[in-house]
N, C-alpha and C positions, 0 to 999 in steps of 0.2 A: 498459661495457655493450656487448654485441654488437649487430650489426645486427638479428638476430631478436628479441632482448630489447627493443630499442627499438621495433621494428615492432609487437610484441604488447602493449606497454605503453601505446600510444596508444589513447585512448578512441575507439571507433568512433561515428560519427554515428548518431543514432537516427532512424529513419524511421517516421512515423506517417501513418495514412490517415484522412481525414475520415469521419464518420458510421460509425465502426467500434467494436466492443467489444474491450476489453482486460482481461486478468487481470493485475493489478500486485501485487507483493509485495516484502517486504523483512524482514530480521530484525536484531535488536540486534547491535551490535559485540561480538565474542567470545561470541555467544549470550546476552548479558546481557538482562535484562528491560528492556522499554521502557515498561511500565506497572506501577506498584506498587500503586496503589489506584484506586478508582472515579473519583476526580477526574482522574486521568491519562487514563483511557479517554475520559471526557467531554470533556476539553480537546482530545484528538486528534480526536475527532469534530467538535468545534466548528471547528477549523482546516480540516478536510476540507470541511465545509459552507460555510465562508467561501470557500475556494478554488473550490468548485463555483459559487458565485454570481458570481465575477469571471472565470469562464472559460466555455467552451462544453462543458466536461466534466460529465457527469451520473453520479452514483453510483447504481448499480443493486444493489449489495450489498457487504457487508463482513463480515469475521470478524477480530476483534482478539484475538490470543492473547497471553499474557504476554510473550513475547519476539519476536513477529513479527506481521505483518498480511497480509491478503489483501484485495484490492479488486476488484470487478467494476465496470468503468467503461465509459462510452460517450463517445467523443470526438465532438464536434459538428463545426461547420463550419470550425474553424480548427485545422489540423494542428499548430500550435505550442502549443496550449493544454494539452496533457498535460504538457509541460515546465513551463509556467506554473503549472499546478495543483500539481504536486509541489514546485516551488520554494517557492511560497507556504506550503503546508501543512506541509511537512517542516522548512523553516527555522524557522517559527514554533513548531512543536512541540519541535524540538530546543533552541531557546533557552529555552522554558518548562521543559523537563525538566532541562537543565543548570543553570539558575538554581535550581530547586527542590531538586535533589539535589547541588548544589555540585560539579558536574562540568564538564569542559571537553572539547572535541573532538567527534568524530563520534559520533552516537548509533547509527546503523545501520552494518552491516558494509560496505556499498558503496552505490552509487547504486541506486535501485529497479530491479527486474527486471520484465519484462513479457512477455506473450505475446498476440499478436493472436488473436482468436477469429473464425475464418473464417465460421462459420454458426451457426444456432440450436442445432444439436446440441452444438457446443462451449460455447455459453453455458449450456445445461442441464447439461452435465457439470461446469462450474465451480460452478454453483449447488449441485449435489449435493456437490461436493468441499468447499465452504465449510460446508455443513451438517454434514458428517462430521468436520471438523477438531477441534472441541472434544470430540466423542464419542470419537474415536480417542486423543486426548490424556488421556482419563480425567477431564476437567473436569466433565462432565455425562453423564447416561445418555441423555437425549434432547436433540437439538439445539434444540428449542423452549424448553428451559430455560436456554439460554446467553444471558446478557444482552448480550454484545458481538457478536452475530450478527444481521444483518438482510439480508434479500433481498427486493427489490421485484419483484413479478410483473408 
């Protein structure tokens, strides 16, 4: 491995800011589905809500698509809680999924990605993006009809 390969393969530390909104997302490994039936979506939401209770992260919206998810989150007073939130929810869901579908290994392509939302305009843009996701994918005609979409105003 060359010096540059080694340099770029190191995971960069994640920096989070208290009392800030984030758009977080991830997709299934090899674009595979991460939810096959309603019970899977429900279990994913259960683990998210549990992680919300044990952290200072608040869920302000989500859109769960068959092979990926989008979350609108607000990090509270502890900048380490976004990591705690994802570790708790994604580890639990991955274990559930792998056991149920007799799989091993990672469920998602990589660790979650995120974007800091600097202001209210960015938050509104993400809310609109979440609403359009199932419509653009052809899953529903109107975002209000998509069961796995919720945005808190």
